[in-house]
C-alpha positions in Angstrom: 50.8 117.4 66.8 47.5 115.7 66.0 47.2 112.0 65.1 44.5 111.1 62.6 43.3 107.6 62.2 42.0 106.7 58.7 40.0 103.5 58.3 39.3 102.3 54.8 36.5 99.9 54.2 35.9 98.3 50.8 32.2 97.4 50.7 30.5 95.4 48.0 26.8 95.1 48.6 25.6 91.6 47.5 22.2 91.5 49.0 20.1 88.4 48.5 16.5 87.5 48.8 17.3 84.5 51.0 16.5 85.9 54.4 13.9 83.6 56.2 14.7 80.7 58.5 16.3 77.7 56.9 13.5 76.1 54.9 12.4 72.9 56.8 12.9 70.7 53.7 16.6 71.7 53.6 17.3 70.6 57.1 15.4 67.4 56.8 17.0 66.6 53.4 20.5 67.2 54.7 19.8 65.4 58.0 18.6 62.3 56.2 21.6 62.0 53.9 23.8 59.0 54.7 27.0 60.6 53.6 28.3 63.6 51.7 31.0 64.3 49.2 32.9 67.1 50.9 34.5 69.8 48.7 37.5 71.8 49.8 38.7 73.1 46.5 36.6 75.6 44.4 37.7 74.0 41.1 36.0 70.7 42.2 32.6 72.3 42.9 29.9 71.4 40.5 29.7 73.9 37.5 26.2 75.0 38.4 27.2 75.8 42.0 30.2 77.8 40.8 28.0 79.7 38.4 25.4 80.4 41.1 28.1 81.5 43.6 29.5 83.9 41.0 26.0 85.3 40.4 25.3 85.6 44.2 28.6 87.4 44.7 28.0 89.6 41.6 31.4 88.7 40.2 32.4 88.0 36.6 34.4 84.9 37.7 34.3 83.1 41.0 37.0 84.5 43.3 37.3 82.2 46.4 40.4 80.6 47.8 40.5 76.9 48.5 40.2 75.7 52.1 43.4 76.4 54.0 44.9 78.7 51.3 45.6 82.4 51.9 42.9 85.0 51.4 42.4 88.7 52.1 41.4 88.6 55.8 40.9 92.4 56.2 39.0 95.1 54.5 42.2 96.8 53.6 45.3 95.5 51.9 48.4 96.7 50.1 49.1 94.9 46.9 52.7 94.7 45.8 53.4 95.4 42.2 53.0 92.4 39.9 51.5 90.4 42.8 48.2 88.7 42.4 45.4 90.1 44.7 44.1 87.6 47.2 40.3 86.8 47.1 38.2 88.2 49.9 36.5 84.7 50.5 37.9 81.3 51.4 36.0 78.0 51.1 35.8 76.1 54.4 33.9 73.2 52.9 30.9 72.5 50.7 28.6 69.5 50.4 25.2 68.5 49.1 22.5 66.1 48.3 20.6 65.6 45.1 18.3 68.4 46.2 20.4 71.0 48.1 24.0 72.1 48.1 25.7 74.0 51.0 28.7 76.3 50.7 30.4 77.3 53.9 33.0 80.0 53.6 35.0 82.7 55.3 34.7 86.3 54.1 36.3 89.7 54.7 33.8 91.8 52.8 32.9 93.7 56.1 35.1 92.4 58.8 36.2 88.8 59.1 33.4 86.3 59.3 31.9 83.1 57.9 28.7 82.4 56.0 26.7 79.5 54.8 24.7 79.6 51.6 22.2 76.9 50.6 21.3 76.3 47.0 18.4 74.2 45.6 19.6 72.0 42.8 17.7 72.1 39.5 18.8 69.4 37.1 17.6 71.5 34.1 19.1 74.8 35.1 21.1 76.9 37.5 21.1 76.2 41.3 18.9 78.7 43.1 20.0 80.4 46.3 17.3 79.6 48.9 18.9 80.6 52.2 22.0 82.3 53.6 23.2 82.8 57.1 26.1 84.4 59.0 28.0 82.8 61.8 27.6 84.5 65.2 30.9 83.2 66.6 33.8 83.2 64.1 36.1 81.6 66.7 33.9 78.4 66.8 33.1 77.5 63.2 31.6 74.1 62.2 34.3 71.6 61.5 32.3 69.3 59.2 29.0 69.0 57.4 27.2 67.3 60.3 28.2 70.0 62.7 27.0 72.7 60.3 23.7 70.8 59.7 23.2 70.8 63.5 23.8 74.6 63.6 21.3 75.1 60.8 18.7 72.9 62.6 19.2 74.8 65.9 19.1 78.2 64.1 22.6 79.1 65.2 23.4 81.3 62.2 22.0 84.8 61.9 19.5 85.0 59.0 17.0 87.7 59.9 18.6 90.6 58.1 19.9 91.4 54.7 23.5 90.4 54.3 26.5 90.9 52.2 27.5 87.7 50.7 
């Protein structure tokens, strides 16, 4: 008798043009902020950020669980009849200044991981994705905006390749 292992991987390529190191203006702007409004629910995110995330993820509607809520942690899942599918992303937290907005989230698009996306705020139009990075160590994620800003300043996130957001 032969055992055969089948691995199913659902892969949606969402490749962005934001691949260089974190722009210096982003880190200094975030570092100089006195305080942040921290978001942990997707419904509370500013409309232009939700629209820009939806575009970055190439979705018709933003599908991201709120911080602490269940999400699809693996590439493969069995959906029960009449059960709602879980999103493949979960917000950890989001925050911003008048110039930049950062979304830090978990994702299971290709294995379990975490990403940070930085958007430039444009008061007259949509927010523009200017940088994205992937956490190197999923077991040690940033716990708050200041910890994430330090990670950005110290180039702790991987950002030298094309990534799947």
